[in-house]
RODO-2510 file (C-alpha; in nm, 4 decimals, decimal comma):
residues 234
     n   res          X          Y          Z
     1     m    -7,8860     0,2488    -8,0219
     2     f    -7,9016     0,0914    -7,6800
     3     t    -8,2325    -0,0027    -7,5293
     4     r    -8,3331     0,1345    -7,1910
     5     d    -8,2313    -0,1878    -7,0159
     6     e    -7,8927    -0,1889    -7,1885
     7     r    -7,8278     0,1709    -7,0853
     8     r    -7,9137     0,0848    -6,7247
     9     a    -7,6751    -0,2099    -6,7350
    10     l    -7,3911     0,0043    -6,8728
    11     i    -7,4494     0,2729    -6,6071
    12     f    -7,4465     0,0049    -6,3333
    13     l    -7,1176    -0,1396    -6,4609
    14     a    -6,9604     0,2061    -6,4755
    15     v    -7,0640     0,2798    -6,1150
    16     v    -6,9315    -0,0555    -5,9921
    17     t    -6,6001    -0,0056    -6,1750
    18     a    -6,5523     0,3421    -6,0295
    19     a    -6,6405     0,2240    -5,6804
    20     g    -6,3869    -0,0579    -5,7083
    21     g    -6,1127     0,1902    -5,8029
    22     v    -6,1924     0,4086    -5,5018
    23     i    -6,1804     0,1090    -5,2719
    24     r    -5,8417     0,0003    -5,4089
    25     v    -5,6962     0,3490    -5,3686
    26     t    -5,8303     0,3851    -5,0181
    27     r    -5,7076     0,0466    -4,9031
    28     g    -5,3707     0,0899    -5,0711
    29     s    -5,3064     0,4327    -4,9215
    30     g    -5,3830     0,3360    -4,5615
    31     p    -5,0966     0,0920    -4,4910
    32     a    -4,8486     0,2996    -4,6933
    33     t    -4,9130     0,6008    -4,4701
    34     a    -4,8840     0,3899    -4,1550
    35     v    -4,5631     0,2217    -4,2683
    36     a    -4,3979     0,5533    -4,3502
    37     a    -4,4883     0,6843    -4,0055
    38     v    -4,3004     0,4072    -3,8231
    39     a    -3,9851     0,3709    -4,0398
    40     p    -4,0624     0,0792    -4,2754
    41     d    -3,7179    -0,0880    -4,2611
    42     l    -3,6888    -0,0975    -3,8812
    43     p    -3,9046    -0,3267    -3,6651
    44     g    -3,9958    -0,1874    -3,3254
    45     e    -3,7500    -0,4092    -3,1338
    46     d    -3,4611    -0,2824    -3,3522
    47     l    -3,5397     0,0733    -3,2518
    48     v    -3,4860    -0,0243    -2,8888
    49     a    -3,1557    -0,1948    -2,9728
    50     q    -3,0363     0,1051    -3,1716
    51     a    -3,1228     0,3374    -2,8856
    52     a    -2,9134     0,1220    -2,6496
    53     l    -2,6210     0,1219    -2,8934
    54     s    -2,6482     0,4972    -2,9261
    55     r    -2,6297     0,5375    -2,5485
    56     q    -2,3240     0,3096    -2,5354
    57     a    -2,1482     0,5053    -2,8087
    58     e    -2,2221     0,8299    -2,6296
    59     a    -2,0851     0,6884    -2,3037
    60     a    -1,7655     0,5709    -2,4773
    61     q    -1,7042     0,9183    -2,6188
    62     r    -1,7662     1,1006    -2,2914
    63     p    -1,4306     1,2269    -2,1572
    64     l    -1,3244     1,1521    -1,8023
    65     a    -1,4091     1,4230    -1,5519
    66     p    -1,1246     1,5757    -1,3487
    67     g    -1,0195     1,3213    -1,0875
    68     e    -1,2451     1,0472    -1,2298
    69     r    -1,0990     0,6958    -1,2468
    70     v    -1,2162     0,3796    -1,4221
    71     d    -1,2130     0,0595    -1,2159
    72     v    -1,0358    -0,1794    -1,4542
    73     d    -1,1377    -0,4810    -1,2443
    74     r    -1,5081    -0,4075    -1,2964
    75     a    -1,5508    -0,1811    -1,6007
    76     t    -1,7195    -0,2935    -1,9207
    77     a    -1,5394    -0,2670    -2,2536
    78     v    -1,7386     0,0475    -2,3359
    79     e    -1,6296     0,2105    -2,0085
    80     l    -1,2663     0,1143    -2,0704
    81     e    -1,2756     0,2904    -2,4082
    82     r    -1,2957     0,6200    -2,2209
    83     l    -0,9362     0,5723    -2,1032
    84     p    -0,6589     0,7478    -2,2988
    85     r    -0,5041     0,5373    -2,5759
    86     v    -0,7489     0,2497    -2,5159
    87     g    -0,9497     0,1688    -2,8266
    88     k    -1,2305    -0,0782    -2,8818
    89     r    -1,0096    -0,3806    -2,9545
    90     l    -0,7777    -0,3269    -2,6582
    91     a    -1,0764    -0,2704    -2,4280
    92     q    -1,2227    -0,6030    -2,5443
    93     r    -0,8871    -0,7796    -2,4851
    94     i    -0,8698    -0,6383    -2,1331
    95     v    -1,2182    -0,7681    -2,0519
    96     a    -1,1446    -1,1095    -2,2111
    97     d    -0,8191    -1,1454    -2,0127
    98     r    -0,9952    -1,0472    -1,6905
    99     q    -1,2673    -1,3064    -1,7505
   100     a    -1,0097    -1,5776    -1,8252
   101     s    -0,7497    -1,5021    -1,5586
   102     g    -0,9273    -1,3023    -1,2911
   103     p    -0,8986    -0,9384    -1,1729
   104     f    -0,5779    -0,7474    -1,2367
   105     g    -0,5446    -0,5922    -0,8910
   106     s    -0,2820    -0,3379    -1,0004
   107     l    -0,1000    -0,1884    -1,2967
   108     a     0,1374    -0,4840    -1,2767
   109     g    -0,1545    -0,7190    -1,3383
   110     l    -0,2869    -0,5075    -1,6240
   111     g     0,0529    -0,5389    -1,7892
   112     r    -0,0177    -0,9043    -1,8637
   113     v    -0,2618    -0,8048    -2,1392
   114     t    -0,1151    -0,8293    -2,4875
   115     g    -0,0671    -0,4815    -2,6293
   116     v    -0,0329    -0,3062    -2,2927
   117     s     0,3148    -0,1539    -2,2775
   118     a     0,5048     0,0278    -2,0048
   119     g     0,4343     0,3558    -2,1831
   120     l     0,0618     0,2862    -2,1858
   121     l     0,0718     0,1982    -1,8165
   122     r     0,2358     0,5311    -1,7405
   123     a    -0,0377     0,7087    -1,9373
   124     l    -0,3152     0,5153    -1,7609
   125     a    -0,1861     0,5439    -1,4021
   126     p    -0,3725     0,8683    -1,3162
   127     y    -0,7012     0,7424    -1,4599
   128     v    -0,7452     0,3846    -1,3334
   129     s    -0,8246     0,2011    -1,0134
   130     f    -0,8436    -0,1693    -0,9288
   131     g    -1,1151    -0,3185    -0,7131
   132     g    -1,2280     0,0285    -0,6195
   133     a    -0,8922     0,1410    -0,4788
   134     v    -0,5769     0,2613    -0,6495
   135     p    -0,2697     0,0619    -0,5364
   136     p    -0,0147     0,3036    -0,3795
   137     a     0,2665     0,1650    -0,5960
   138     a     0,0674     0,2260    -0,9112
   139     a    -0,0049     0,5844    -0,8128
   140     a     0,3629     0,6476    -0,7346
   141     s     0,5303     0,4825    -1,0323
   142     p     0,3812     0,2675    -1,3055
   143     l     0,7166     0,0982    -1,3674
   144     s     0,7646    -0,0046    -1,0058
   145     a     0,4177    -0,1582    -1,0198
   146     y     0,5096    -0,3419    -1,3386
   147     p     0,8108    -0,5603    -1,2520
   148     r     0,8826    -0,6868    -1,6024
   149     q     0,9307    -0,3383    -1,7493
   150     a     1,1131    -0,2115    -1,4390
   151     a     1,3597    -0,4996    -1,4509
   152     s     1,4429    -0,4251    -1,8134
   153     a     1,4946    -0,0496    -1,7577
   154     s     1,8636     0,0393    -1,7583
   155     a     1,8494     0,4173    -1,7319
   156     a     1,9685     0,5712    -1,4044
   157     s     1,6307     0,7333    -1,3458
   158     s     1,4655     0,3911    -1,3281
   159     g     1,7407     0,2070    -1,1439
   160     a     1,5573     0,2004    -0,8113
   161     a     1,2417     0,0690    -0,9713
   162     a     1,4379    -0,2062    -1,1432
   163     g     1,5966    -0,3067    -0,8166
   164     d     1,2620    -0,3323    -0,6435
   165     a     1,1255    -0,5376    -0,9327
   166     g     1,4123    -0,7838    -0,9159
   167     a     1,3246    -0,8585    -0,5557
   168     a     0,9623    -0,9244    -0,6473
   169     c     1,0089    -1,1312    -0,9638
   170     a     1,3044    -1,3154    -1,1101
   171     a     1,4232    -1,2233    -1,4588
   172     q     1,3014    -1,5647    -1,5766
   173     v     1,0652    -1,8129    -1,4163
   174     a     1,1415    -2,1859    -1,4084
   175     v     0,7964    -2,3196    -1,4868
   176     n     0,8768    -2,6746    -1,3754
   177     r     0,9652    -2,5565    -1,0249
   178     a     0,7760    -2,2308    -0,9815
   179     t     0,4976    -2,1919    -0,7305
   180     r     0,1611    -2,0525    -0,8284
   181     e     0,2645    -1,7124    -0,6883
   182     e     0,5904    -1,7105    -0,8869
   183     l     0,4032    -1,7941    -1,2068
   184     l     0,1965    -1,4777    -1,1594
   185     c     0,5106    -1,2799    -1,2514
   186     l     0,4789    -1,4007    -1,6105
   187     p     0,3110    -1,1672    -1,8611
   188     g    -0,0394    -1,2803    -1,9489
   189     i    -0,0549    -1,5315    -1,6618
   190     g    -0,3165    -1,4605    -1,3990
   191     a    -0,4368    -1,6590    -1,1004
   192     v    -0,6480    -1,8996    -1,3077
   193     l    -0,3764    -1,9897    -1,5598
   194     a    -0,1102    -2,0125    -1,2888
   195     a    -0,3244    -2,2677    -1,1047
   196     r    -0,3803    -2,4616    -1,4277
   197     i    -0,0067    -2,4746    -1,5001
   198     v     0,0670    -2,6190    -1,1560
   199     a    -0,2232    -2,8669    -1,1847
   200     e    -0,1112    -2,9846    -1,5301
   201     r     0,2490    -3,0195    -1,4164
   202     d     0,1479    -3,2195    -1,1083
   203     a    -0,0896    -3,4408    -1,3055
   204     h     0,1199    -3,5182    -1,6154
   205     g     0,4793    -3,4356    -1,5297
   206     a     0,7263    -3,1611    -1,6150
   207     f     0,7118    -2,9583    -1,9348
   208     r     0,9819    -3,0644    -2,1818
   209     d     0,9995    -2,7314    -2,3675
   210     i     0,8040    -2,4083    -2,3929
   211     a     0,5765    -2,5494    -2,6652
   212     d     0,4672    -2,8112    -2,4122
   213     l     0,2793    -2,5383    -2,2247
   214     a     0,0062    -2,5858    -2,4856
   215     r    -0,1031    -2,8785    -2,2669
   216     v    -0,2503    -2,6216    -2,0303
   217     p    -0,6096    -2,5186    -2,1154
   218     g    -0,6152    -2,1529    -2,2090
   219     i    -0,2529    -2,1317    -2,3269
   220     g    -0,2292    -2,1147    -2,7038
   221     r     0,0402    -2,0383    -2,9582
   222     a     0,0129    -1,6592    -2,9220
   223     r     0,0508    -1,6715    -2,5442
   224     i     0,3456    -1,9092    -2,5728
   225     e     0,5170    -1,6648    -2,8093
   226     h     0,4538    -1,3908    -2,5546
   227     l     0,6180    -1,6005    -2,2809
   228     k     0,9414    -1,6630    -2,4718
   229     g     1,2325    -1,5013    -2,2930
   230     h     1,0434    -1,4954    -1,9631
   231     v     1,0562    -1,8670    -1,8766
   232     t     1,3154    -2,1412    -1,8405
   233     i     1,2496    -2,5118    -1,8755
   234     p     1,5597    -2,7029    -1,7569
***
């Protein structure tokens, strides 16, 4: 049998052990409850970022109101996604081209973006503006505002547009003689790249062949492929 002192010691140890278990449970349950309340796998700053992304996605899915137009010279990629037949990748290419070569100014300018066809321009004409104002030519006929497609149209219904385009831009541009303004007729060549072509030509001499255009900063293999058939290098 245990003596009185031994029994007291055992009782004391039992009380201490029980108290320790209560403390562990209490301390362990507090943080778990708090973590669950604030979504454990998402820090606070991520919640803000996700809310912003959610608003952007909602804006991209919002259809255009009757008569509403998107200013292609100022719109973000998310805003451009609201246009018919313009997905995320094309919207990003439009913004990248605008940053590299300057504002488009018209449907003709927008046609320089890779992946933008005459059919897409026709579909976009009622829904876009440039610099806050819709060019009259673009509102009347997308093809007449896009010389390259108008010049290649052979149907009788587009004959007038093709004639007007021929007066504005030649079928092919001689890059070793062309002015900065004439170079703007080339698909994918905006004001910035046109100026660079002239500067490179003046500084280092004429281009020997189309591949030589790679000397110009901003003109890579893909853009050179896009220019084939549109330029001459005598």
